[in-house]
C-alpha angles and dihedrals in degrees: 000000000000120000114239110280094019101080116131091257092049091049092050092048093049092049092047090052090049091050091050091048090052093045090245127147120224105220099175141006127213118201133173097187115203093012124122118246091217094092140007099224095102099030110096094171092053091050091048090051089055090045091243096129 
């Protein structure tokens, strides 16, 4: 369960605002919705981001 303010949508919004503030361009998003961040075993998007797939 996500703590208030740390849902996936809230995290994406906060990071987009940070990127805008820093004049950065988000070129791709990786998201393993509903997966725990405690390990990477069942997170294909995370592995792809790290070029492990």
